[in-house]
C-alpha positions in Angstrom: -23.5 -34.0 -78.8 -23.7 -34.3 -74.9 -26.4 -34.3 -72.5 -26.4 -31.4 -70.2 -25.8 -33.0 -66.5 -25.2 -31.6 -62.8 -22.3 -31.8 -61.6 -22.4 -31.0 -64.5 -20.9 -31.5 -68.3 -21.1 -31.6 -71.6 -18.7 -30.9 -74.7 -19.8 -29.1 -77.6 -18.1 -30.4 -80.6 -19.4 -27.0 -82.6 -16.4 -26.2 -84.0 -15.8 -28.8 -86.8 -19.2 -30.2 -86.7 -21.4 -27.2 -86.0 -23.3 -26.9 -89.4 -24.3 -30.9 -89.1 -25.2 -31.3 -86.2 -27.0 -27.6 -85.3 -30.4 -28.7 -86.4 -30.6 -31.7 -83.9 -29.0 -29.8 -81.2 -31.5 -26.6 -81.2 -33.8 -28.9 -80.8 -32.8 -30.3 -77.4 -30.8 -26.9 -76.2 -30.8 -24.1 -77.9 -30.1 -21.7 -75.6 -26.9 -23.4 -74.7 -26.1 -23.3 -78.3 -26.5 -19.8 -78.8 -23.9 -19.1 -75.9 -21.5 -21.7 -77.5 -22.0 -20.3 -81.1 -21.3 -16.8 -79.8 -18.4 -17.7 -78.2 -16.8 -19.7 -81.5 -17.5 -16.2 -83.5 -16.0 -14.4 -80.7 -13.1 -16.3 -79.9 -11.9 -17.1 -83.6 -10.2 -13.7 -84.1 -7.5 -14.7 -81.5 -6.8 -18.1 -82.5 -3.2 -18.4 -83.1 -1.7 -20.4 -86.9 1.6 -21.6 -85.2 3.2 -23.8 -82.6 3.9 -21.4 -79.5 5.8 -21.8 -76.1 4.1 -22.9 -72.9 3.8 -19.2 -71.7 2.3 -18.1 -75.1 0.0 -21.0 -74.6 -0.7 -19.9 -71.0 -1.6 -16.5 -72.3 -4.0 -17.8 -74.8 -5.6 -19.8 -72.5 -6.1 -16.9 -69.9 -8.1 -15.4 -73.0 -9.8 -18.1 -73.8 -11.1 -18.5 -70.0 -11.8 -15.0 -69.2 -14.2 -14.6 -72.3 -15.7 -17.7 -71.8 -16.3 -16.7 -68.6 -17.6 -13.4 -69.3 -20.1 -14.7 -71.9 -21.4 -18.1 -70.8 -21.0 -17.9 -66.9 -25.0 -17.6 -65.1 -23.6 -14.5 -63.4 -20.5 -13.2 -64.4 -18.3 -11.1 -62.6 -16.9 -7.8 -63.4 -12.8 -7.6 -63.9 -12.2 -5.4 -61.3 -9.9 -4.7 -58.1 -12.3 -6.7 -56.0 -12.2 -9.6 -57.9 -8.4 -9.3 -58.5 -8.2 -9.1 -54.2 -10.0 -12.2 -54.2 -7.7 -14.0 -56.8 -4.6 -12.9 -55.0 -6.0 -14.0 -51.6 -6.9 -17.5 -52.9 -3.9 -18.3 -55.0 -1.3 -17.1 -52.4 -3.0 -19.3 -49.6 -3.3 -22.4 -52.4 0.7 -22.1 -53.0 1.5 -22.2 -49.3 -1.8 -22.5 -46.7 0.9 -23.7 -43.8 3.2 -20.3 -44.3 6.1 -22.5 -44.2 7.8 -21.7 -48.0 7.1 -17.8 -48.2 9.0 -15.1 -46.2 7.3 -11.4 -45.2 8.9 -10.3 -48.1 8.3 -12.4 -50.4 4.4 -11.6 -49.6 5.0 -8.1 -49.6 6.6 -8.4 -53.0 3.3 -10.5 -53.9 1.0 -7.8 -53.0 2.3 -4.9 -55.2 -0.2 -7.1 -57.8 -3.2 -7.4 -55.4 -5.1 -5.2 -57.5 -3.5 -5.6 -60.8 -4.4 -9.2 -61.5 -7.5 -8.1 -63.2 -5.5 -5.9 -65.4 -3.0 -8.5 -66.3 -5.4 -11.0 -67.2 -7.1 -8.8 -69.3 -4.0 -7.9 -71.2 -2.6 -11.5 -71.2 0.2 -10.7 -68.6 1.8 -12.9 -66.8 4.2 -11.4 -64.4 2.2 -12.0 -61.2 2.4 -15.6 -62.0 5.7 -16.1 -63.2 7.3 -14.1 -60.3 5.3 -16.5 -57.7 5.8 -19.4 -59.4 9.8 -18.9 -59.5 9.8 -17.9 -56.0 7.8 -21.0 -54.8 10.3 -23.3 -56.4 12.9 -21.3 -55.0 11.6 -21.2 -51.5 11.0 -25.4 -51.5 14.5 -26.0 -53.1 15.8 -23.9 -49.9 13.3 -26.1 -47.7 14.4 -29.4 -48.4 18.2 -29.0 -46.8 16.4 -27.5 -43.9 14.2 -30.1 -42.9 16.6 -33.0 -43.4 18.9 -31.5 -41.1 16.6 -30.8 -38.4 15.6 -34.6 -38.7 18.9 -35.8 -38.8 19.3 -35.0 -34.8 17.4 -35.8 -32.1 14.5 -33.5 -30.9 14.7 -32.0 -27.2 11.2 -33.0 -25.9 12.1 -32.0 -22.8 12.1 -28.0 -23.1 8.6 -26.4 -22.4 7.3 -25.0 -25.4 4.6 -24.7 -28.1 3.4 -24.4 -31.1 0.2 -22.6 -33.0 -1.1 -24.2 -35.5 -3.6 -21.7 -36.9 -1.8 -20.7 -40.2 -4.7 -18.6 -41.3 -3.9 -16.1 -38.7 -0.4 -16.4 -37.9 2.4 -14.4 -40.1 5.1 -15.0 -42.4 8.4 -15.5 -41.3 10.3 -12.1 -41.3 13.5 -13.6 -42.1 14.9 -17.1 -43.2 16.0 -17.7 -39.3 12.2 -17.5 -38.0 11.1 -19.8 -41.2 13.4 -22.4 -40.1 12.4 -22.0 -36.6 8.6 -22.6 -37.8 10.1 -25.9 -39.4 11.8 -26.8 -36.3 8.4 -26.7 -34.2 6.1 -28.1 -37.3 8.4 -31.4 -37.5 9.1 -31.3 -33.5 4.9 -31.6 -33.5 4.9 -34.5 -35.8 7.7 -36.3 -34.7 6.3 -35.9 -31.3 2.8 -37.2 -32.5 4.4 -40.1 -33.8 6.8 -41.4 -30.9 3.7 -40.2 -28.4 2.0 -43.3 -30.4 4.8 -45.5 -30.2 5.2 -45.3 -26.8 1.6 -45.8 -25.9 1.7 -49.2 -28.1 4.8 -50.2 -26.4 2.9 -49.4 -22.4 0.3 -51.4 -23.8 2.4 -54.2 -24.7 3.6 -54.5 -21.1 0.3 -54.4 -19.9 -0.9 -57.1 -21.9 -2.9 -54.8 -24.7 -3.1 -56.6 -28.0 -1.5 -53.8 -30.7 -4.2 -53.0 -33.0 -3.6 -55.2 -36.3 -4.0 -52.7 -39.1 -1.4 -50.4 -37.3 0.9 -52.9 -36.9 0.6 -54.4 -40.8 1.1 -50.7 -41.8 4.1 -49.8 -39.4 6.3 -52.5 -39.3 8.3 -50.8 -37.2 5.9 -52.0 -34.4 7.9 -55.5 -34.5 9.4 -55.9 -31.4 8.5 -52.9 -29.8 9.1 -54.0 -26.2 12.8 -54.4 -26.9 12.9 -51.0 -28.4 14.5 -48.0 -26.2 13.3 -44.5 -26.1 16.3 -43.3 -28.3 15.2 -46.1 -30.9 11.7 -45.1 -30.9 12.8 -41.3 -31.3 14.7 -42.0 -34.4 12.2 -44.2 -35.9 9.6 -41.4 -35.5 12.1 -38.8 -37.1 12.8 -41.2 -39.9 8.9 -41.7 -40.7 8.6 -38.1 -40.7 11.6 -37.7 -43.0 10.6 -40.7 -45.4 7.1 -38.4 -45.5 8.7 -35.6 -46.7 11.0 -36.9 -49.3 7.9 -38.9 -50.7 6.1 -35.6 -50.7 9.0 -33.3 -52.4 9.4 -36.2 -54.9 5.6 -35.4 -56.1 6.4 -31.6 -55.8 9.5 -32.3 -58.3 7.4 -34.2 -60.5 5.1 -31.5 -61.2 5.5 -28.8 -64.0 4.9 -25.2 -64.8 1.6 -26.2 -66.2 0.2 -27.8 -62.8 1.4 -24.5 -61.0 -0.4 -22.4 -63.7 -3.7 -24.8 -63.3 -3.3 -23.6 -59.6 -3.0 -20.3 -60.9 -6.1 -20.5 -63.3 -8.3 -22.3 -60.5 -8.1 -19.4 -58.0 -9.6 -17.3 -60.9 -12.4 -19.6 -61.7 -13.3 -20.3 -58.4 -13.7 -16.5 -57.7 -16.8 -16.7 -60.1 -18.6 -19.2 -57.8 -17.3 -22.6 -56.1 -18.0 -24.8 -59.0 -16.8 -23.5 -61.9 -13.1 -25.3 -62.2 -10.6 -25.3 -65.1 -9.9 -29.3 -66.0 -6.1 -29.5 -67.1 -6.1 -32.1 -70.0 -5.4 -35.2 -67.3 -7.9 -33.7 -64.9 -10.4 -33.7 -67.6 -9.8 -37.2 -68.2 -10.0 -38.3 -64.5 -13.5 -36.5 -64.8 -14.8 -38.5 -67.3 -14.0 -41.7 -66.0 -15.8 -40.7 -62.9 -18.8 -39.7 -64.5 -18.5 -43.0 -66.6 -17.2 -45.4 -64.5 -15.1 -47.1 -66.9 -11.9 -46.5 -68.7 -9.6 -48.4 -71.4 -6.4 -49.8 -70.0 -5.3 -53.0 -67.8 -7.2 -52.2 -64.5 -4.8 -51.3 -62.0 -3.8 -48.4 -59.5 -0.6 -47.4 -59.4 1.3 -45.0 -56.5 4.7 -43.1 -56.8 7.1 -44.3 -54.1 10.3 -41.8 -54.7 11.4 -42.8 -58.1 9.3 -45.8 -58.3 5.8 -46.6 -59.7 4.4 -49.2 -57.4 0.8 -51.4 -58.3 -1.5 -50.6 -55.3 -4.6 -52.4 -56.4 -6.2 -54.3 -59.4 -9.6 -53.4 -60.1 -11.9 -56.9 -60.2 -13.1 -58.0 -63.7 -10.0 -56.1 -65.4 -7.6 -57.7 -67.7 -4.8 -57.2 -65.0 -6.9 -58.6 -62.4 -8.2 -61.6 -64.8 -4.3 -62.3 -65.9 -3.2 -63.4 -62.5 0.5 -62.2 -63.0 0.7 -58.7 -61.6 0.1 -58.0 -58.0 -0.4 -55.4 -56.0 3.3 -54.7 -54.8 5.1 -55.0 -58.1 7.3 -52.1 -58.9 6.8 -51.5 -62.6 10.6 -50.6 -64.2 9.4 -50.5 -68.1 6.8 -50.1 -70.0 6.4 -51.3 -73.6 3.6 -51.0 -76.1 3.5 -54.5 -77.9 6.6 -55.8 -79.7 8.4 -52.0 -79.4 11.2 -51.8 -77.6 10.6 -51.1 -73.6 10.8 -47.6 -72.4 12.4 -47.4 -68.7 10.1 -45.5 -66.5 11.7 -45.2 -63.2 12.2 -41.7 -62.3 9.5 -40.6 -64.8 6.2 -38.5 -63.3 3.3 -40.8 -62.3 0.8 -39.1 -65.2 3.2 -40.0 -67.8 3.8 -43.9 -66.5 -0.7 -43.7 -66.6 -0.4 -42.6 -69.7 2.2 -45.4 -71.1 0.1 -47.8 -69.4 -3.2 -47.2 -70.3 -4.5 -47.2 -73.9 -7.1 -48.0 -76.6 -9.2 -51.7 -75.8 -7.8 -54.8 -77.8 -3.8 -53.4 -77.7 -1.0 -55.2 -75.9 1.2 -53.7 -73.1 4.1 -55.2 -72.0 5.4 -54.4 -68.2 8.8 -55.3 -66.7 8.4 -55.7 -63.1 10.1 -56.2 -59.8 7.9 -58.9 -57.7 7.8 -58.3 -54.0 10.2 -61.2 -53.9 12.9 -59.1 -55.9 12.4 -61.1 -59.2 12.2 -59.4 -62.4 9.4 -60.5 -64.9 7.8 -59.6 -68.3 4.1 -59.5 -68.0 2.0 -59.0 -71.3 -1.5 -57.6 -70.8 -4.1 -57.0 -73.6 -5.7 -53.8 -73.0 -9.8 -53.9 -72.2 -12.1 -51.6 -71.1 -12.3 -51.4 -67.3 -15.6 -51.1 -65.3 -14.8 -49.3 -61.6 -17.4 -51.5 -59.8 -17.3 -48.9 -56.5 -18.6 -46.3 -58.9 -22.4 -48.2 -59.8 -25.2 -48.7 -58.1 -25.1 -51.9 -55.8 -28.2 -53.5 -53.8 -29.1 -55.7 -51.0 -31.8 -57.4 -49.2 -32.8 -57.1 -45.6 -35.2 -59.8 -43.8 -36.9 -58.9 -40.7 -39.4 -61.3 -39.9 -40.6 -62.3 -42.8 -40.8 -59.0 -44.4 -38.2 -58.3 -46.8 -36.7 -54.7 -47.6 -34.4 -53.9 -50.5 -31.7 -51.3 -50.2 -29.9 -49.4 -53.4 -26.9 -47.4 -52.5 -25.9 -45.1 -55.2 -22.6 -43.1 -55.0 -23.2 -40.8 -58.0 -25.5 -40.0 -61.2 -22.7 -41.6 -63.5 -23.2 -41.8 -67.0 -21.0 -42.0 -70.4 -21.7 -39.1 -72.7 -19.7 -41.1 -75.3 -21.9 -44.2 -75.5 -25.6 -44.4 -75.4 -25.6 -47.9 -75.0 -23.3 -48.0 -72.1 -24.0 -48.0 -68.3 -26.0 -45.1 -66.6 -27.4 -44.8 -63.4 -30.9 -44.3 -64.3 -30.6 -47.7 -66.1 -28.8 -49.3 -63.5 -31.3 -48.3 -60.9 -34.4 -49.7 -63.2 -32.6 -52.9 -63.0 -31.7 -52.8 -59.8 -35.5 -52.4 -58.5 -36.5 -55.2 -60.8 -34.3 -57.6 -58.8 -35.1 -56.4 -55.6 -39.1 -57.0 -56.7 -37.8 -60.5 -57.4 -37.0 -60.7 -54.1 -40.4 -60.0 -52.9 -39.4 -56.3 -51.1 -42.3 -54.6 -49.2 -40.0 -51.4 -48.9 -37.2 -49.9 -50.6 -34.6 -47.4 -49.4 -32.6 -45.2 -51.7 -29.4 -44.5 -49.8 -27.5 -41.0 -51.4 -25.3 -40.4 -48.8 -22.3 -38.7 -49.8 -23.4 -38.8 -53.2 -22.3 -35.7 -54.8 -24.2 -35.6 -57.9 -23.6 -36.4 -61.5 -26.2 -36.3 -64.4 -29.5 -34.4 -64.7 -30.7 -36.9 -67.1 -30.0 -39.9 -64.8 -31.7 -37.9 -61.8 -35.2 -37.0 -63.8 -35.0 -40.7 -65.2 -34.5 -42.5 -61.7 -37.2 -40.1 -60.4 -39.5 -41.1 -62.5 -39.2 -44.3 -61.7 -41.0 -43.4 -58.5 -43.9 -41.0 -59.8 -46.7 -41.7 -62.7 -45.8 -38.8 -64.4 -45.2 -34.7 -64.0 -42.1 -32.5 -63.4 -38.9 -33.1 -61.5 -36.9 -30.2 -61.7 -37.0 -26.7 -62.7 -33.8 -24.9 -64.6 -33.4 -21.4 -65.2 -31.0 -19.5 -67.5 -28.8 -16.6 -66.8 -31.6 -14.5 -68.8 -34.6 -15.8 -66.6 -36.0 -18.4 -69.4 -37.4 -21.1 -67.2 -37.5 -24.7 -68.5 -39.2 -27.9 -66.8 -37.7 -31.2 -66.6 -40.4 -34.2 -66.3 -41.1 -37.7 -66.6 -42.9 -38.5 -69.2 -43.5 -42.2 -68.7 -46.7 -42.7 -66.6 -45.5 -46.1 -65.5 -44.0 -46.7 -62.0 -41.6 -49.0 -61.5 -42.0 -48.7 -57.7 -44.8 -47.6 -56.0 -44.1 -49.1 -52.6 -43.0 -47.2 -49.1 -39.9 -45.4 -50.2 -37.3 -43.6 -47.8 -34.2 -41.3 -49.1 -31.4 -41.3 -46.9 -29.1 -38.3 -47.2 -26.7 -36.5 -45.4 -24.5 -33.3 -45.4 -22.5 -34.4 -48.4 -25.2 -35.5 -50.7 -25.3 -32.6 -53.1 -26.7 -31.5 -56.6 -28.5 -34.4 -58.4 -28.8 -35.8 -55.0 -30.2 -33.2 -53.8 -33.1 -32.9 -56.9 -34.1 -36.6 -56.2 -34.9 -35.8 -52.3 -36.7 -32.6 -53.2 -38.8 -33.9 -55.9 -39.8 -37.0 -54.0 -40.6 -34.7 -50.9 -42.5 -32.5 -52.6 -44.3 -35.1 -54.3 -44.6 -36.5 -50.6 -43.5 -39.7 -52.5 -40.8 -40.6 -49.9 -39.8 -39.8 -46.5 -35.7 -38.6 -46.7 -34.2 -38.8 -43.4 -30.5 -37.7 -42.4 -28.6 -34.7 -41.8 -30.3 -31.9 -41.0 -29.9 -30.8 -44.5 -28.2 -31.8 -47.7 -25.2 -29.5 -48.8 -27.0 -26.9 -50.9 -26.1 -26.5 -54.5 -28.2 -26.0 -56.5 -26.5 -24.5 -59.6 -26.1 -26.5 -63.0 -22.6 -26.4 -64.4 -21.6 -27.4 -68.2 -18.0 -28.6 -69.4 -17.0 -27.2 -72.4 -14.0 -28.5 -74.2 -11.5 -25.5 -75.0 -10.1 -27.4 -78.1 -13.2 -26.7 -79.9 -12.4 -23.2 -80.4 -8.7 -23.8 -81.7 -8.8 -24.6 -85.7 -5.5 -25.2 -87.1 -3.2 -25.1 -83.9 -1.0 -27.2 -82.9 -0.7 -25.9 -79.5 -1.8 -29.2 -77.7 -4.4 -30.2 -75.5 -5.8 -26.7 -74.0 -7.9 -28.7 -71.2 -11.7 -27.7 -70.3 -13.8 -25.6 -68.2 -16.6 -26.3 -66.1 -18.7 -23.4 -65.6 -22.0 -22.9 -63.9 -24.5 -21.8 -66.8 -27.9 -22.6 -64.8 -29.6 -22.7 -61.5 -32.3 -25.7 -60.9 -35.1 -25.3 -58.6 -37.3 -27.7 -57.0 -40.8 -28.3 -58.5 -42.4 -26.1 -55.5 -40.4 -23.4 -56.9 -37.7 -23.2 -54.2 -34.0 -23.1 -54.5 -31.7 -26.0 -53.1 -29.0 -23.4 -53.2 -27.2 -22.8 -49.9 -30.5 -24.0 -48.2 -30.0 -27.7 -49.5 -32.7 -30.3 -48.4 -34.2 -30.3 -45.1 -34.9 -34.1 -43.9 -38.1 -34.9 -42.8 -36.6 -36.9 -40.1 -33.2 -35.5 -38.7 -30.7 -37.6 -37.4 -27.8 -36.0 -35.3 -24.2 -37.0 -37.0 -20.7 -36.1 -36.3 -20.9 -33.0 -38.5 -24.2 -31.7 -37.8 -22.5 -28.4 -35.7 -19.4 -28.1 -38.6 -19.6 -25.3 -41.3 -19.1 -27.6 -44.6 -21.9 -26.8 -46.7 -22.5 -24.2 -49.9 -23.7 -21.6 -47.3 -20.6 -21.5 -45.7 -18.5 -20.7 -48.6 -17.3 -17.2 -49.2 -18.6 -16.9 -52.8 -21.4 -19.3 -53.4 -24.4 -17.9 -55.2 -27.4 -16.4 -53.1 -30.5 -18.6 -52.6 -33.9 -17.5 -54.7 -37.1 -19.1 -55.6 -39.5 -18.9 -58.6 -43.2 -19.7 -59.4 -44.2 -23.5 -58.7 -44.3 -26.0 -61.3 -47.8 -27.9 -61.8 -47.8 -31.0 -60.2 -49.8 -33.5 -58.0 -48.9 -35.2 -54.8 -48.8 -38.5 -54.3 -51.9 -40.0 -53.4 -50.6 -43.3 -51.8 -48.8 -41.3 -49.1 -51.3 -42.6 -46.2 -49.0 -42.9 -43.0 -46.1 -40.8 -43.9 -47.2 -38.2 -41.0 -47.1 -40.9 -38.3 -44.3 -42.3 -39.5 -42.4 -39.1 -39.2 -43.6 -39.0 -35.9 -42.7 -42.5 -34.7 -39.0 -42.0 -35.9 -38.7 -38.6 -34.4 -39.7 -39.9 -31.1 -37.8 -42.8 -31.2 -34.5 -40.7 -32.1 -35.3 -38.3 -29.3 -35.2 -41.3 -26.9 -32.5 -43.0 -28.2 -29.4 -43.2 -26.3 -26.9 -43.9 -29.2 -28.3 -40.7 -31.0 -28.1 -38.4 -28.1 -24.5 -39.7 -27.6 -23.7 -38.9 -31.2 -25.2 -35.1 -31.1 -23.1 -34.7 -27.7 -20.0 -36.2 -29.8 -20.8 -33.6 -32.5 -20.9 -30.8 -30.2 -17.4 -31.8 -28.4 -15.9 -32.2 -32.0 -17.4 -28.7 -32.9 -15.7 -27.5 -29.5 -12.2 -28.7 -30.6 -12.5 -26.7 -34.0 -10.4 -23.9 -32.3 -8.0 -25.6 -30.2 -4.6 -24.9 -32.4 -2.0 -24.8 -29.5 -0.5 -28.1 -28.9 2.9 -28.2 -26.1 6.0 -29.3 -27.6 7.5 -30.8 -24.3 6.5 -34.5 -24.4 5.1 -35.5 -20.7 2.5 -32.3 -21.3 1.5 -33.2 -24.5 1.1 -37.1 -23.5 -1.3 -35.8 -20.7 -3.2 -33.7 -23.3 -3.4 -37.0 -25.2 -4.2 -39.1 -22.8 -7.1 -36.6 -21.7 -8.3 -36.4 -25.2 -8.4 -40.5 -25.0 -10.2 -40.5 -21.9 -12.7 -38.4 -23.6 -12.7 -40.4 -26.5 -13.2 -43.8 -24.2 -17.1 -42.2 -24.0 -17.8 -42.3 -27.2 -15.8 -45.3 -28.2 -19.5 -47.5 -28.4 -20.2 -45.3 -31.2 -17.9 -46.9 -33.1 -18.8 -50.3 -32.0 -22.4 -50.0 -32.5 -24.0 -52.9 -34.3 -27.5 -53.1 -35.2 -28.0 -57.0 -35.7 -29.8 -56.6 -39.3 -29.1 -59.6 -41.7 -27.9 -58.0 -45.2 -27.8 -60.7 -47.9 -26.6 -60.2 -51.4 -29.5 -60.8 -54.1 -29.9 -64.5 -55.4 -28.6 -63.5 -58.9 -25.4 -62.0 -57.5 -25.0 -65.2 -54.8 -23.5 -67.1 -57.6 -21.0 -64.8 -58.9 -19.8 -64.4 -55.3 -18.7 -67.7 -55.8 -16.1 -67.4 -58.3 -15.4 -63.5 -57.7 -13.3 -63.6 -54.5 -12.8 -59.7 -54.7 -16.3 -59.1 -55.0 -17.4 -60.8 -52.4 -15.1 -59.5 -49.8 -16.1 -56.1 -50.9 -20.1 -57.1 -50.7 -18.9 -58.7 -46.9 -17.3 -54.9 -46.0 -20.5 -53.5 -47.3 -22.5 -55.4 -45.0 -20.2 -54.9 -42.2 -20.5 -51.2 -42.6 -24.2 -51.5 -42.9 -24.7 -53.7 -39.7 -22.6 -50.4 -37.9 -25.2 -48.0 -39.5 -27.4 -46.8 -36.7 -28.9 -44.6 -39.6 -29.9 -47.4 -41.6 -31.7 -49.1 -38.8 -34.0 -46.3 -38.6 -34.4 -46.1 -42.4 -35.5 -49.7 -41.9 -37.7 -48.6 -39.1 -39.1 -45.9 -40.9 -40.3 -48.5 -43.6 -41.8 -50.8 -40.9 -44.2 -47.9 -39.9 -45.1 -46.9 -43.8 -45.3 -50.8 -44.8 -47.7 -51.4 -41.8 -49.4 -48.1 -42.5 -50.4 -48.1 -39.0 -48.8 -45.3 -37.6 -49.4 -43.9 -34.0 -52.3 -45.9 -32.8 -55.4 -43.9 -31.4 -56.2 -43.5 -28.0 -52.5 -44.3 -26.8 -51.3 -41.6 -24.1 -48.0 -39.8 -25.0 -46.5 -42.1 -21.8 -48.1 -45.1 -23.8 -46.5 -44.2 -27.2 -43.0 -43.2 -25.9 -43.3 -46.8 -24.1 -44.2 -48.4 -27.4 -41.2 -47.1 -29.6 -38.8 -47.8 -27.0 -39.7 -51.1 -27.0 -39.6 -51.2 -30.9 
């Protein structure tokens, strides 16, 4: 059994083991058990007994999904014309977002099914999907010779013409001639942008300006750029676009019917709410890896390059990294399992290559690779458990004039549901706090910026580290029954000053932590105006559990919304998110990118508050918040950030570009001049000394990759004005001085500016 989680998932293996586990599971989560038990009984009637071809499997999958959604979703939709229209819109947009494949006649043909999709779903009918799938493949096949022909000849950039890239508003092409013209303009814009960059770099070299080393390393065509003619640069720009499109169409070629069917299914599930999602088997595996932060394999990241599979990175500490033979840039030609004969993987789908390379811990895989020097080598690797370090919490120390503060960065609330003894975010944060206390810290920053959520259990465990005991979050089911999840442990692992950093991308479990600490007045929450606004709980249900005696293969899983969570003060974070105590302007301040901006998001509401006591050591909170607000108000860097955010927002609706070289370059020059004004935002340095913890310093001497990652993190922190302000807030909380009595407003401002 798996514990429920937010982002959120647990699989119920109730089909085979239902009777053995029912009693212990009822003790923990009887409400969801009843839902799944009802699903098992209801679905038993249409489970097939024999093999079936793909369309039959697709039909079964549709029936499973519609049944589970109707019976298990927190707020199920009626399968009617309104739902059908939404599915139609989302699906067609997903297939051809830039309207470069379908013709208006195709769309008109599809539109006949706009109000019939609901009926087809209930009848297990695939006519609409088959029509769109086959037509898309046809149009994509027709597109390849179009772009290849267009990129075979130089573009005339002296012609005065322009392109509108607002694809949502422009109509479909009326015929193939008009479609080819649309391709021509899109390709011309791509080549023009690339060519403009090359000409700018050529001019910079002539004027003695050094080339950006990252760009130079990524684009070998920049070598000897000074000696190249306009015609050569234009040709290189076209070849670059051709290479990108060939790689894209190579990826498309690898997709199978089941991949496109997943697109169709997710157009259905997302109409219930943005977080209800179908996971195809490969996606479910990737989801589990992202939640646990580990896998069994060789510890290498791969990418497809035309027909070849290339090693792009070795994961620090993994078996491939330890073996020192496999390197980034190696091309995998063959894969063999132990002593078995090798299988050629050139031209094979990337997912299929990955499946052959991954495998159980302790088993051998032999890779035949082409090295970067052209030599061929067979490399034997014993698979092992690989931990993805970027998934896990990490910490560092900052020393300001003898006062030490700790910083813990948590990228997600991870957990391994299969292994209770494995790492999870709750255990790791407790360990990091003990390590930081050993360093003598007097204040702590929890950084959950860009943290999209994860395990509900871990967020309750983490919040409990900062309070004596009490409720952390409330959960309500569709039937209106409420459950309060609380910290029962009276111990407090960290009772000192606490700051939590969030931004617009902090969601779900991150919002539970921030909201609980805010309601307890335990921490100062600083960051974007509000967090993402996801106040719903999802459960991942393995669809294979319903298939007794079937040999149809893996059906994947459904992540569906089953509950909503609420703050302990009764308010929902749904749509509204958590409002920061100290709002710091950022580049996304005016962009619409939260839950509240999604068409089919669930509504905000509230319930009764839980019984809790405010933290009794929060002296100086109000003063620290007031100090911070005044610093931000008088900080020219923050003013510039806000100005940049407004300018970026104003450019959102600028979708028309000139395709004339001179005019395009003039427009780009104006943008560049404006950007110069904001260049200082990227160059900002806070001059704060970030250091690794004592226990890790010895490890970094032997682990150069980890050392490099830590140095990159510290560099990012040193360019982070938000972290600087978080440290200032800790200063105020730690000193507990706040604003001194008797100071005039002018005195206060001067004092803050100096600080």
